[in-house]
C-alpha positions in Angstrom: -38.8 0.1 54.3 -40.3 3.5 53.8 -38.2 5.6 51.4 -37.2 9.2 52.1 -36.8 11.9 49.6 -34.8 15.1 49.4 -37.6 17.7 49.5 -35.5 20.8 48.9 -32.8 21.7 46.5 -30.1 23.2 48.8 -28.7 26.5 47.8 -25.0 27.3 47.9 -24.1 29.2 51.1 -21.2 31.7 50.9 -18.1 31.5 53.1 -18.3 34.1 55.8 -15.4 35.9 57.5 -15.4 33.6 60.5 -15.2 30.4 58.4 -12.5 32.1 56.2 -10.4 32.7 59.4 -10.9 29.1 60.5 -9.8 27.8 57.1 -6.7 30.0 57.2 -5.9 28.9 60.7 -5.9 25.2 59.7 -4.1 25.6 56.4 -7.1 25.0 54.1 -6.6 28.0 52.0 -4.5 28.6 48.9 -4.1 31.0 46.0 -4.7 30.2 42.3 -5.2 32.0 39.1 -8.1 30.0 37.9 -11.6 30.1 39.4 -14.7 28.0 39.0 -16.3 30.7 36.9 -13.2 30.7 34.6 -13.8 27.0 33.8 -17.4 27.8 32.9 -16.2 29.6 29.8 -15.8 26.5 27.7 -16.3 26.8 24.0 -17.6 23.3 23.3 -18.3 19.9 24.8 -19.2 16.3 24.0 -21.4 14.1 26.2 -19.6 11.2 27.9 -21.0 7.7 27.9 -20.1 4.7 30.0 -18.9 1.4 28.5 -22.5 0.4 27.8 -23.4 3.6 26.0 -25.4 5.1 28.8 -25.2 8.9 29.4 -23.0 9.6 32.5 -24.3 13.2 32.9 -20.7 14.4 32.5 -19.6 16.6 29.6 -16.0 16.6 28.2 -15.4 20.4 27.7 -13.0 22.3 25.5 -11.6 25.8 25.5 -10.1 28.0 22.8 -6.4 27.4 22.1 -5.3 30.6 23.9 -7.4 29.9 27.0 -6.5 26.3 27.2 -2.8 26.9 27.6 -3.4 29.4 30.5 -6.0 27.1 32.2 -3.8 24.0 31.9 -0.9 25.8 33.5 -3.1 27.0 36.4 -4.6 23.5 36.9 -1.2 21.8 36.9 -0.2 24.3 39.6 -3.3 23.5 41.6 -2.3 19.8 41.4 1.0 20.5 43.0 -0.6 22.6 45.7 -3.0 19.7 46.5 -0.4 16.9 46.4 3.1 18.3 47.0 2.6 21.7 48.8 3.2 23.6 45.6 6.5 22.0 44.7 7.0 23.1 41.0 9.7 20.5 40.2 7.1 18.3 38.6 5.3 21.0 36.6 7.2 20.2 33.3 6.0 16.6 33.4 2.3 17.3 34.1 -0.4 17.4 31.4 -4.1 18.0 31.7 -5.7 15.1 29.8 -9.3 16.0 30.3 -11.7 18.6 31.9 -15.2 17.2 32.5 -18.2 19.1 33.7 -21.0 17.4 35.7 -24.5 18.5 34.9 -26.1 16.6 37.8 -26.4 17.6 41.5 -25.9 20.8 43.5 -22.2 21.4 43.1 -21.9 20.9 39.3 -18.2 20.1 39.6 -15.4 20.1 37.1 -13.3 17.0 37.2 -9.7 17.5 36.2 -7.6 14.6 35.0 -3.8 15.3 35.3 -1.3 12.9 33.9 2.4 12.5 34.7 4.0 12.1 31.2 7.0 10.3 32.7 5.0 7.2 33.8 1.5 7.8 32.5 0.0 7.7 36.0 -2.9 10.1 36.3 -4.8 11.7 39.2 -8.2 13.4 39.3 -9.3 16.3 41.4 -12.4 18.5 41.4 -13.1 22.2 41.2 -16.4 23.4 42.6 -18.2 26.5 43.8 -17.2 26.9 47.4 -20.2 26.1 49.7 -20.0 26.7 53.4 -22.2 23.8 54.4 -20.1 21.5 52.3 -16.9 22.7 54.0 -18.5 22.0 57.4 -19.2 18.5 56.1 -15.6 18.0 54.9 -14.3 19.2 58.3 -16.6 17.0 60.3 -15.7 14.0 58.2 -12.1 14.7 59.0 -12.8 14.7 62.7 -15.3 11.9 63.3 -14.4 9.4 60.6 -11.2 7.4 59.8 -10.8 9.4 56.6 -8.5 12.3 55.9 -10.0 15.0 53.6 -7.6 16.8 51.2 -9.1 20.0 50.0 -8.2 23.7 49.5 -10.3 26.9 49.3 -9.5 30.1 47.4 -12.2 32.8 47.7 -15.3 31.2 46.1 -13.6 28.2 44.6 -13.2 24.8 46.3 -10.6 22.3 45.2 -11.1 18.7 46.3 -9.0 15.6 46.0 -10.6 12.6 44.2 -11.9 10.0 46.7 -10.8 6.5 45.5 -13.3 3.7 45.6 -16.2 1.9 43.9 -19.4 4.0 43.8 -22.0 2.4 46.0 -24.6 2.0 43.3 -22.1 0.2 41.0 -20.8 -2.0 43.8 -24.4 -3.1 44.7 -25.3 -3.9 41.1 -22.1 -5.4 39.9 -20.0 -6.7 42.8 -22.2 -7.4 45.9 -23.5 -10.7 44.6 -19.9 -11.9 44.1 -19.0 -11.4 47.8 -18.8 -14.5 49.9 -20.8 -14.8 53.2 -17.9 -13.6 55.4 -17.4 -10.5 53.2 -21.1 -9.7 53.2 -21.1 -9.9 57.0 -18.1 -7.6 57.2 -19.9 -5.2 54.7 -23.0 -5.3 56.9 -21.0 -4.2 59.9 -19.4 -1.4 58.0 -22.8 -0.2 56.7 -24.1 0.0 60.3 -21.1 2.1 61.4 -21.4 4.3 58.3 -25.1 4.8 59.0 -24.3 5.9 62.6 -21.5 8.3 61.5 -23.8 10.0 59.0 -26.6 10.5 61.5 -24.3 11.9 64.2 -22.5 14.2 61.8 -25.9 15.3 60.1 -24.6 14.2 56.7 -27.7 13.8 54.6 -28.6 12.2 51.2 -26.2 9.2 51.4 -27.9 7.3 48.6 -25.8 4.6 47.1 -24.2 6.9 44.4 -23.1 9.4 47.1 -20.7 7.0 48.9 -17.9 4.7 47.8 -16.9 1.2 48.9 -13.2 0.6 49.2 -11.9 -3.0 49.0 -8.5 -3.6 50.7 -6.8 -6.9 50.1 -5.3 -8.4 53.2 -3.2 -11.6 53.0 -6.1 -13.9 53.2 -9.2 -11.8 52.8 -10.7 -8.6 51.3 -11.7 -6.0 53.9 -14.3 -3.3 52.9 -14.7 0.2 54.1 -17.5 2.7 53.3 -16.9 6.4 53.1 -18.9 9.4 52.0 -18.3 10.9 48.6 -20.6 13.8 48.6 -21.2 16.5 51.2 -23.8 18.7 49.5 -26.5 17.9 52.0 -24.6 18.6 55.2 -26.8 19.8 58.0 -29.6 21.1 55.8 -32.7 18.9 55.8 -35.3 19.0 58.6 -36.3 15.4 58.3 -34.2 13.3 60.6 -34.6 10.2 58.4 -32.6 12.0 55.6 -29.5 11.6 57.8 -29.9 7.8 58.0 -28.6 6.0 54.8 -30.7 3.0 55.8 -33.9 4.8 54.7 -33.0 5.4 51.1 -34.4 2.9 48.6 -31.1 2.9 46.7 -29.6 1.2 49.8 -32.2 -1.4 50.2 -29.9 -4.3 49.3 -27.4 -3.1 51.9 -30.0 -2.8 54.6 -31.4 -6.3 53.7 -27.8 -7.7 54.0 -27.5 -6.2 57.5 -30.8 -7.8 58.5 -29.7 -11.1 57.0 -26.2 -11.2 58.5 -26.4 -9.5 61.8 -28.4 -10.1 65.0 -30.1 -7.1 66.6 -27.6 -7.3 69.5 -24.7 -7.2 67.0 -26.2 -4.2 65.2 -26.4 -2.4 68.5 -22.8 -3.4 69.4 -21.5 -2.0 66.1 -23.5 1.3 66.7 -21.9 1.6 70.1 -18.4 0.9 68.6 -19.0 3.6 66.0 -20.1 6.2 68.6 -17.1 5.4 70.9 -14.7 5.9 68.1 -16.3 9.2 67.1 -16.1 10.4 70.7 -12.4 9.5 71.0 -11.7 11.3 67.7 -13.5 14.4 68.9 -11.7 14.4 72.3 -8.4 14.1 70.5 -9.3 17.1 68.3 -11.2 19.1 70.9 -9.7 22.5 70.1 -10.3 22.2 66.4 -13.8 20.8 66.9 -14.6 23.7 69.2 -13.3 26.2 66.7 -15.4 24.7 63.9 -18.6 24.4 65.9 -18.3 28.0 67.2 -18.2 29.1 63.5 -20.9 26.7 62.4 -23.3 27.8 65.3 -23.4 31.4 64.0 -23.8 30.4 60.3 -27.3 30.1 58.8 -26.9 27.0 56.6 -30.5 25.9 56.7 -33.9 27.5 57.0 -35.1 28.0 60.5 -38.1 25.8 59.9 -35.6 22.9 59.2 -33.8 23.6 62.5 -37.0 23.5 64.5 -38.2 20.3 62.9 -34.9 18.5 63.3 -34.3 19.5 66.9 -37.7 18.3 67.9 -37.1 15.0 66.1 -33.7 14.5 67.8 -35.1 15.4 71.2 -37.7 12.6 70.7 -35.1 10.2 69.3 -32.5 10.7 72.1 -34.7 11.9 75.0 -32.2 14.7 75.5 -33.9 18.0 76.4 -30.9 20.0 75.5 -31.9 19.9 71.8 -34.9 22.1 72.5 -32.5 25.1 73.1 -30.8 24.7 69.7 -31.1 27.7 67.4 -28.9 26.6 64.5 -27.7 23.5 62.8 -24.3 24.0 64.5 -26.1 24.0 67.8 -27.7 20.7 66.9 -24.4 19.1 65.8 -22.7 20.3 69.1 -25.6 19.0 71.2 -25.5 15.6 69.5 -21.8 15.3 70.0 -22.1 16.4 73.7 -24.8 13.7 74.1 -22.4 11.1 72.9 -19.5 12.3 75.0 -21.7 12.3 78.1 -22.9 8.7 77.5 -19.3 7.6 76.7 -17.9 9.0 80.0 -20.8 7.5 82.0 -20.1 4.1 80.4 -16.4 4.3 81.3 
């Protein structure tokens, strides 16, 4: 399996007026007194290590006593906005246990750990620099996948709910070998469907640490789901292979499991199932999808050279000549979805 690499470090793209209006229309906006840049003014930090003493690339940050009180109050308010529509009844019982800063990746997020002192339950959420292409990824994930995305935007600050699950790299190294044969077959099916969703939605860089595996215990089995964790590389790369998780070396064991457990006919069947579900979801959210794509088509979220390279590759891959007329990444996403819809209607 030939590995693919992310060749370009994607810049952060600002939210334009059209995207702002879309977010306002679909209740993705909020107001807060703390911005991403405010959290950058920490006065000290310590490096966080995992249980084996390895550097996690996260820093536990600290603020001056005066700033900490103000920041904590604002973060607790954000928690209520994200989880209870701003209901302030729980505010006296919320405490920010930790603020961590990630030094790795494009978004460099802050991870906020909020604890309810009444029962010691805690929840994480993230504060990042708002990035237009990442928001397109979150919205597309909401529309074409089984997953709901809980996030809010205020000016240039993005607030995201923590996605529960076992990071793919940890699952592969520590849990995959413990799965029985039926569980591996079920995981293989899920990876095929995940692979298809990423390609259709143009979600790139799904290396194992950028998605999570979610085990759900049924009465007589464990059922696994795979969902994307990171949307930094949404509709940016020109290389089509970057949108297929199967081509990343970090996913080699997952790909090998697919080849071991599934016949080629089964793989094709699950790809068709994934495409059918995506089409039905889009048709059920047609107005919202059209609103998003109309904004995305006019937004420059990738170099034109990437658009040209990608549309040529997709025309060759699908034999659909409509790709040759695409002028933006939004055009490419729309053309790909229309291609699926046409094939779906012809099949039924």
